[in-house]
C-alpha positions as a LaTeX table, in Angstrom:
\begin{tabular}{lrrr}
\hline
Residue & $x$ (\AA) & $y$ (\AA) & $z$ (\AA) \\
\hline
Met1 & 49.07 & 27.04 & $-11.84$ \\
Ile2 & 46.97 & 30.20 & $-11.83$ \\
Val3 & 44.85 & 30.66 & $-14.97$ \\
Val4 & 43.93 & 34.23 & $-15.87$ \\
Gly5 & 41.10 & 34.54 & $-18.38$ \\
Gly6 & 40.04 & 37.56 & $-20.39$ \\
Glu7 & 41.01 & 40.06 & $-22.99$ \\
Ala8 & 44.38 & 40.96 & $-24.41$ \\
Leu9 & 44.19 & 44.23 & $-26.32$ \\
Val10 & 46.18 & 47.21 & $-27.49$ \\
Asp11 & 46.00 & 50.52 & $-25.65$ \\
Leu12 & 46.51 & 53.59 & $-27.81$ \\
Val13 & 48.19 & 56.03 & $-25.44$ \\
Pro14 & 48.43 & 59.78 & $-26.19$ \\
Val15 & 52.00 & 61.01 & $-26.58$ \\
Thr16 & 53.76 & 63.99 & $-28.10$ \\
Ala17 & 55.72 & 63.24 & $-31.25$ \\
Asp18 & 59.26 & 64.55 & $-31.81$ \\
Asp19 & 57.85 & 67.41 & $-33.85$ \\
Gly20 & 55.51 & 68.38 & $-31.02$ \\
Ala21 & 52.37 & 67.02 & $-32.68$ \\
Pro22 & 49.94 & 64.82 & $-30.72$ \\
Ala23 & 50.17 & 61.12 & $-31.51$ \\
Leu24 & 49.00 & 57.74 & $-30.24$ \\
Arg25 & 51.49 & 55.10 & $-29.10$ \\
Pro26 & 50.31 & 51.47 & $-29.13$ \\
Ala27 & 50.90 & 49.62 & $-25.87$ \\
Leu28 & 50.07 & 45.99 & $-25.17$ \\
Gly29 & 47.49 & 45.64 & $-22.44$ \\
Gly30 & 44.08 & 44.61 & $-21.18$ \\
Gly31 & 43.35 & 43.97 & $-17.51$ \\
Pro32 & 43.69 & 40.16 & $-17.58$ \\
Phe33 & 46.75 & 40.34 & $-19.86$ \\
Asn34 & 48.45 & 42.74 & $-17.44$ \\
Ala35 & 47.45 & 40.69 & $-14.39$ \\
Ala36 & 48.81 & 37.48 & $-15.92$ \\
Ile37 & 52.14 & 39.14 & $-16.63$ \\
Ala38 & 52.28 & 40.65 & $-13.13$ \\
Ala39 & 51.69 & 37.26 & $-11.50$ \\
Ala40 & 54.27 & 35.58 & $-13.76$ \\
Arg41 & 56.89 & 38.27 & $-13.13$ \\
Leu42 & 56.40 & 37.82 & $-9.39$ \\
Gly43 & 57.16 & 34.12 & $-9.64$ \\
Ala44 & 53.80 & 32.37 & $-9.91$ \\
Arg45 & 53.25 & 29.77 & $-12.60$ \\
Thr46 & 50.58 & 31.46 & $-14.69$ \\
Gly47 & 48.49 & 30.50 & $-17.72$ \\
Phe48 & 46.33 & 32.63 & $-20.00$ \\
Leu49 & 42.87 & 31.71 & $-21.28$ \\
Ser50 & 41.69 & 33.92 & $-24.14$ \\
Arg51 & 41.36 & 34.25 & $-27.90$ \\
Ile52 & 43.95 & 36.49 & $-29.52$ \\
Ser53 & 43.99 & 37.74 & $-33.10$ \\
Thr54 & 46.44 & 36.49 & $-35.70$ \\
Asp55 & 46.98 & 40.09 & $-36.85$ \\
Gly56 & 50.20 & 41.98 & $-36.11$ \\
Phe57 & 48.97 & 43.28 & $-32.77$ \\
Gly58 & 47.90 & 39.77 & $-31.80$ \\
Asp59 & 51.29 & 38.34 & $-32.67$ \\
Ser60 & 52.90 & 40.99 & $-30.45$ \\
Leu61 & 50.55 & 40.13 & $-27.57$ \\
Val62 & 51.36 & 36.43 & $-27.83$ \\
Ala63 & 55.08 & 37.12 & $-28.08$ \\
Arg64 & 54.95 & 39.23 & $-24.91$ \\
Leu65 & 53.10 & 36.55 & $-22.96$ \\
Arg66 & 55.57 & 33.93 & $-24.12$ \\
Ala67 & 58.55 & 36.11 & $-23.24$ \\
Glu68 & 57.13 & 36.67 & $-19.75$ \\
Gly69 & 56.85 & 32.93 & $-19.17$ \\
Val70 & 53.06 & 32.75 & $-19.25$ \\
Asp71 & 51.75 & 29.29 & $-20.19$ \\
Leu72 & 49.81 & 29.44 & $-23.48$ \\
Glu73 & 48.28 & 25.95 & $-23.56$ \\
Leu74 & 44.77 & 27.39 & $-23.17$ \\
Leu75 & 45.26 & 30.23 & $-25.65$ \\
Gln76 & 43.09 & 30.35 & $-28.78$ \\
Arg77 & 43.86 & 32.28 & $-31.98$ \\
Gly78 & 41.49 & 33.74 & $-34.57$ \\
Asp79 & 41.64 & 35.93 & $-37.67$ \\
Glu80 & 39.35 & 38.59 & $-36.14$ \\
Leu81 & 40.92 & 41.95 & $-35.31$ \\
Thr82 & 42.52 & 42.86 & $-31.99$ \\
Thr83 & 40.48 & 44.97 & $-29.56$ \\
Leu84 & 41.72 & 48.56 & $-29.28$ \\
Ala85 & 41.39 & 50.85 & $-26.26$ \\
Val86 & 42.11 & 54.58 & $-26.59$ \\
Ala87 & 43.45 & 55.90 & $-23.29$ \\
Asp88 & 42.64 & 59.37 & $-21.99$ \\
Thr89 & 45.54 & 60.28 & $-19.70$ \\
Ser90 & 44.61 & 63.92 & $-19.12$ \\
Asp91 & 44.21 & 62.98 & $-15.45$ \\
Pro92 & 47.18 & 60.69 & $-14.66$ \\
Gly93 & 45.43 & 59.50 & $-11.50$ \\
Ala94 & 42.25 & 58.37 & $-13.26$ \\
Val95 & 42.91 & 57.12 & $-16.78$ \\
Gln96 & 39.77 & 56.66 & $-18.88$ \\
Tyr97 & 39.27 & 54.49 & $-22.00$ \\
Gly98 & 37.26 & 54.35 & $-25.20$ \\
Phe99 & 37.00 & 50.99 & $-26.95$ \\
Tyr100 & 36.83 & 49.46 & $-30.43$ \\
Val101 & 35.39 & 45.98 & $-29.79$ \\
Asp102 & 32.97 & 44.99 & $-32.55$ \\
Gly103 & 33.71 & 41.43 & $-33.69$ \\
Thr104 & 37.19 & 41.39 & $-32.15$ \\
Ala105 & 38.99 & 38.18 & $-31.29$ \\
Asp106 & 38.93 & 38.16 & $-27.50$ \\
Arg107 & 35.14 & 38.30 & $-27.23$ \\
Leu108 & 34.83 & 35.13 & $-29.36$ \\
Val109 & 36.67 & 32.83 & $-26.96$ \\
Thr110 & 35.19 & 29.33 & $-26.72$ \\
Asp111 & 34.82 & 27.12 & $-23.66$ \\
Pro112 & 38.05 & 25.15 & $-23.14$ \\
Gly113 & 36.30 & 22.43 & $-21.15$ \\
Ala114 & 37.76 & 20.99 & $-17.96$ \\
Leu115 & 40.97 & 22.70 & $-16.94$ \\
Pro116 & 44.15 & 20.75 & $-16.14$ \\
Asp117 & 44.40 & 19.22 & $-12.66$ \\
Glu118 & 47.37 & 21.45 & $-11.83$ \\
Val119 & 45.21 & 24.60 & $-11.93$ \\
Arg120 & 44.79 & 26.01 & $-8.42$ \\
Ala121 & 42.89 & 29.19 & $-9.21$ \\
Val122 & 41.12 & 31.00 & $-12.03$ \\
Val123 & 40.98 & 34.79 & $-12.38$ \\
Phe124 & 38.56 & 36.78 & $-14.55$ \\
Gly125 & 37.62 & 40.40 & $-15.06$ \\
Thr126 & 37.35 & 43.67 & $-16.95$ \\
Val127 & 36.04 & 43.84 & $-20.54$ \\
Ser128 & 35.82 & 40.06 & $-20.88$ \\
Met129 & 33.00 & 39.93 & $-18.32$ \\
Val130 & 30.87 & 42.37 & $-20.32$ \\
Leu131 & 31.11 & 41.51 & $-24.01$ \\
Glu132 & 29.19 & 38.56 & $-25.41$ \\
Pro133 & 29.49 & 35.80 & $-26.32$ \\
Gly134 & 32.75 & 35.61 & $-24.37$ \\
Ala135 & 31.24 & 36.82 & $-21.09$ \\
Ser136 & 28.94 & 33.79 & $-20.96$ \\
Val137 & 31.88 & 31.50 & $-21.67$ \\
Tyr138 & 33.87 & 32.94 & $-18.78$ \\
Asp139 & 30.81 & 32.72 & $-16.51$ \\
Ala140 & 30.48 & 29.03 & $-17.37$ \\
Val141 & 34.15 & 28.40 & $-16.57$ \\
Leu142 & 33.86 & 30.41 & $-13.35$ \\
Ala143 & 30.88 & 28.38 & $-12.13$ \\
Arg144 & 32.40 & 25.05 & $-13.16$ \\
Glu145 & 35.75 & 25.72 & $-11.50$ \\
Ala146 & 34.06 & 26.98 & $-8.32$ \\
Ala147 & 32.02 & 23.77 & $-8.21$ \\
Ala148 & 35.26 & 21.80 & $-8.63$ \\
Gly149 & 36.59 & 23.45 & $-5.47$ \\
Arg150 & 39.15 & 25.76 & $-7.05$ \\
Val151 & 39.79 & 29.31 & $-5.94$ \\
Thr152 & 37.98 & 31.80 & $-8.18$ \\
Val153 & 38.83 & 35.50 & $-8.37$ \\
Val154 & 36.80 & 38.24 & $-10.05$ \\
Asp155 & 37.96 & 41.80 & $-10.72$ \\
Pro156 & 35.00 & 43.72 & $-12.22$ \\
Asn157 & 37.28 & 46.62 & $-13.25$ \\
Ile158 & 34.26 & 48.47 & $-14.62$ \\
Arg159 & 34.39 & 50.08 & $-18.05$ \\
Ala160 & 31.02 & 51.81 & $-17.97$ \\
Ala161 & 31.13 & 52.90 & $-21.62$ \\
Leu162 & 30.83 & 49.24 & $-22.65$ \\
Val163 & 27.84 & 48.39 & $-20.45$ \\
Asp164 & 24.63 & 48.86 & $-22.43$ \\
Asp165 & 22.31 & 47.83 & $-19.59$ \\
Pro166 & 23.80 & 48.78 & $-16.19$ \\
Ala167 & 20.95 & 47.23 & $-14.17$ \\
Ala168 & 21.32 & 43.88 & $-15.94$ \\
Tyr169 & 25.09 & 43.91 & $-15.50$ \\
Arg170 & 24.77 & 44.72 & $-11.80$ \\
Ala171 & 22.37 & 41.80 & $-11.35$ \\
Arg172 & 24.72 & 39.52 & $-13.25$ \\
Phe173 & 27.61 & 40.55 & $-11.03$ \\
Val174 & 25.61 & 39.64 & $-7.93$ \\
Glu175 & 24.89 & 36.22 & $-9.45$ \\
Arg176 & 28.63 & 35.69 & $-9.93$ \\
Leu177 & 29.28 & 36.17 & $-6.22$ \\
Ala178 & 27.95 & 32.68 & $-5.45$ \\
His179 & 30.83 & 31.28 & $-7.55$ \\
Thr180 & 33.55 & 33.68 & $-6.38$ \\
Thr181 & 36.16 & 33.15 & $-3.65$ \\
Ile182 & 37.77 & 36.60 & $-3.85$ \\
Val183 & 36.52 & 39.86 & $-5.31$ \\
Lys184 & 39.11 & 42.54 & $-6.02$ \\
Ala185 & 37.66 & 45.96 & $-6.83$ \\
Ser186 & 38.29 & 49.68 & $-6.60$ \\
Ile187 & 36.11 & 52.15 & $-4.74$ \\
Asp188 & 34.94 & 53.45 & $-8.13$ \\
Asp189 & 33.99 & 49.91 & $-9.21$ \\
Ile190 & 31.93 & 49.41 & $-6.07$ \\
Ala191 & 30.26 & 52.81 & $-6.36$ \\
Trp192 & 29.22 & 51.96 & $-9.93$ \\
Leu193 & 28.09 & 48.42 & $-9.11$ \\
Thr194 & 25.87 & 49.72 & $-6.31$ \\
Asp195 & 24.69 & 52.77 & $-8.27$ \\
Arg196 & 26.00 & 55.04 & $-5.53$ \\
Pro197 & 28.20 & 57.62 & $-7.28$ \\
Glu198 & 28.63 & 59.50 & $-4.01$ \\
Ala199 & 30.50 & 56.57 & $-2.40$ \\
Ser200 & 34.17 & 57.52 & $-2.15$ \\
Thr201 & 35.63 & 55.89 & 0.98 \\
Phe202 & 36.03 & 52.42 & 2.38 \\
Asp203 & 33.50 & 53.22 & 5.11 \\
Asp204 & 30.99 & 54.20 & 2.42 \\
Val205 & 31.20 & 50.80 & 0.75 \\
Ala206 & 31.82 & 48.53 & 3.74 \\
Pro207 & 28.14 & 47.50 & 4.09 \\
Thr208 & 28.15 & 46.40 & 0.45 \\
Leu209 & 31.28 & 44.34 & 0.99 \\
Leu210 & 29.70 & 42.61 & 3.96 \\
Ala211 & 26.69 & 41.78 & 1.79 \\
Trp212 & 29.02 & 40.24 & $-0.81$ \\
Val213 & 30.62 & 38.10 & 1.89 \\
Asp214 & 27.15 & 37.02 & 3.00 \\
Ala215 & 26.53 & 35.99 & $-0.64$ \\
Gly216 & 29.41 & 33.52 & $-0.44$ \\
Val217 & 32.61 & 35.47 & $-1.14$ \\
Glu218 & 35.47 & 34.62 & 1.23 \\
Ala219 & 37.29 & 37.96 & 0.89 \\
Val220 & 36.75 & 41.32 & $-0.79$ \\
Val221 & 39.90 & 43.31 & $-1.54$ \\
Val222 & 39.46 & 47.02 & $-2.22$ \\
Thr223 & 42.05 & 49.31 & $-3.75$ \\
Leu224 & 42.03 & 52.83 & $-2.30$ \\
Gly225 & 44.48 & 54.61 & $-4.60$ \\
Gly226 & 47.22 & 56.35 & $-2.64$ \\
Asp227 & 45.49 & 55.38 & 0.61 \\
Gly228 & 46.45 & 51.74 & 0.21 \\
Ile229 & 44.39 & 48.55 & 0.14 \\
Ala230 & 41.71 & 47.24 & 2.48 \\
Ala231 & 39.92 & 43.92 & 2.71 \\
Ile232 & 36.99 & 42.34 & 4.46 \\
Thr233 & 38.09 & 38.78 & 5.20 \\
Pro234 & 37.17 & 35.91 & 7.52 \\
Ala235 & 39.68 & 37.49 & 9.95 \\
Gly236 & 37.84 & 40.83 & 9.87 \\
Val237 & 38.80 & 44.12 & 8.25 \\
Val238 & 42.46 & 44.35 & 7.28 \\
Arg239 & 43.97 & 47.55 & 5.91 \\
Val240 & 47.45 & 48.52 & 4.76 \\
Pro241 & 48.71 & 51.98 & 3.78 \\
Gly242 & 49.79 & 52.95 & 0.31 \\
Val243 & 53.47 & 52.90 & $-0.60$ \\
Ala244 & 54.88 & 56.29 & $-1.53$ \\
Ala245 & 55.63 & 56.67 & $-5.24$ \\
Glu246 & 56.03 & 59.44 & $-7.79$ \\
Val247 & 53.05 & 58.73 & $-10.03$ \\
Val248 & 53.75 & 58.76 & $-13.77$ \\
Asp249 & 50.37 & 57.23 & $-14.60$ \\
Thr250 & 48.03 & 54.65 & $-13.10$ \\
Ile251 & 47.75 & 52.38 & $-16.15$ \\
Gly252 & 47.94 & 48.78 & $-14.94$ \\
Ala253 & 48.03 & 49.62 & $-11.21$ \\
Gly254 & 44.89 & 47.68 & $-10.36$ \\
Asp255 & 45.96 & 44.81 & $-12.61$ \\
Thr256 & 49.26 & 44.68 & $-10.75$ \\
Val257 & 47.42 & 44.47 & $-7.44$ \\
Leu258 & 45.40 & 41.57 & $-8.82$ \\
Gly259 & 48.44 & 39.71 & $-10.13$ \\
Ala260 & 50.44 & 40.36 & $-6.96$ \\
Leu261 & 47.53 & 39.25 & $-4.78$ \\
Val262 & 47.18 & 35.82 & $-6.37$ \\
Ala263 & 50.94 & 35.36 & $-6.73$ \\
Arg264 & 51.56 & 36.07 & $-3.05$ \\
Leu265 & 48.74 & 33.78 & $-1.99$ \\
Asp266 & 50.16 & 31.03 & $-4.20$ \\
Leu267 & 53.82 & 31.36 & $-3.23$ \\
Glu268 & 53.67 & 32.30 & 0.46 \\
His269 & 50.28 & 31.16 & 1.72 \\
Asp270 & 47.66 & 28.53 & 0.82 \\
Leu271 & 45.88 & 29.20 & $-2.47$ \\
Thr272 & 42.91 & 26.98 & $-1.70$ \\
Val273 & 39.37 & 27.87 & $-0.66$ \\
Asp274 & 39.94 & 26.42 & 2.81 \\
Gly275 & 43.32 & 28.12 & 3.07 \\
Ile276 & 41.87 & 31.52 & 2.24 \\
Ala277 & 38.99 & 31.00 & 4.67 \\
Ser278 & 41.46 & 30.29 & 7.49 \\
Met279 & 43.97 & 33.10 & 6.85 \\
Ser280 & 44.84 & 35.32 & 9.80 \\
Ala281 & 44.77 & 39.11 & 9.78 \\
Asp282 & 48.58 & 39.12 & 9.76 \\
Ala283 & 48.64 & 36.86 & 6.72 \\
Trp284 & 46.22 & 39.16 & 4.89 \\
Ala285 & 48.31 & 42.18 & 5.86 \\
Asp286 & 51.31 & 40.47 & 4.26 \\
Val287 & 49.40 & 39.82 & 1.03 \\
Leu288 & 47.92 & 43.31 & 0.82 \\
Gly289 & 51.21 & 44.98 & 1.69 \\
Phe290 & 52.97 & 43.03 & $-1.04$ \\
Ala291 & 50.31 & 44.07 & $-3.55$ \\
Ala292 & 50.55 & 47.73 & $-2.49$ \\
Lys293 & 54.32 & 47.68 & $-2.95$ \\
Ala294 & 53.99 & 46.10 & $-6.40$ \\
Ala295 & 51.42 & 48.71 & $-7.47$ \\
Ala296 & 53.71 & 51.53 & $-6.30$ \\
Val297 & 56.38 & 50.28 & $-8.69$ \\
Thr298 & 53.91 & 50.15 & $-11.58$ \\
Val299 & 52.57 & 53.70 & $-11.11$ \\
Ser300 & 56.11 & 55.06 & $-11.00$ \\
Arg301 & 56.68 & 53.90 & $-14.60$ \\
Pro302 & 54.80 & 54.70 & $-17.81$ \\
Gly303 & 52.26 & 52.15 & $-18.98$ \\
Ala304 & 51.46 & 48.76 & $-17.47$ \\
Asp305 & 54.95 & 47.65 & $-16.41$ \\
Pro306 & 54.63 & 45.57 & $-13.21$ \\
Pro307 & 57.68 & 44.71 & $-11.14$ \\
Arg308 & 59.65 & 41.50 & $-11.18$ \\
Ala309 & 60.28 & 39.48 & $-8.03$ \\
Ala310 & 63.83 & 40.82 & $-7.71$ \\
Gln311 & 62.48 & 44.37 & $-7.57$ \\
Met312 & 60.30 & 43.60 & $-4.57$ \\
\hline
\end{tabular}
């Protein structure tokens, strides 16, 4: 089983009401929530580690996870409110978010202790790696599971508006690399993490990725928008082109890549640390190509709506 840990929240997405007035439509989301659903839809047995509110939004989030076949054994519930994220979709290719996070349920997750033996990998990222006290809980799980020999995956998925101390967060991210098997990130994430806003291409960030590998990461997967996905792996640099799609919006595209990545590794390759370290360039091209195809489906539909296995 793949365990995805992190926030489940509600996106408030701008829409136009029937009378032409601007309105906000609630949509279930959160990077880890979306990634867990993507992996489950693509056929991987997936569990979710988080704390979700008992309010109406929380009930809807839990119902969606259950309907998608995500295992909820590690899920916690609390009477705190659900986190809200207001989406700015004025640029469909680069959706931005504002957050309401004070005292919300997902940031109050508690350490679940040792995970079940059947867990093969743990996946963390986005808001959950920023907001305390939950961030420290996920860091503890990350380090413990890495020490136990499980595959660990981190998607920083930076939300800069939530980071009060960028320098401290950047240092903390570097510390996480020693416990991380795979990093999945966008060019924008890497530019922010390295405080190099001018970085905009894979070549710009490649030296940073090599440094992350030197710090202990087995593979760094980088999303390049319409230009596809690249990775620095034990087999060298592997790059696949983007899959043509009519973009409706990019909500959930990166989360789909993350879910597709771990699902493909689990179902068609060897989702172990040794297995990932020994993958060939052709095997990585298969994984990245699958993830690119899945993301193309997601961006062609409104909201975070990843494909199912039959659609691939």
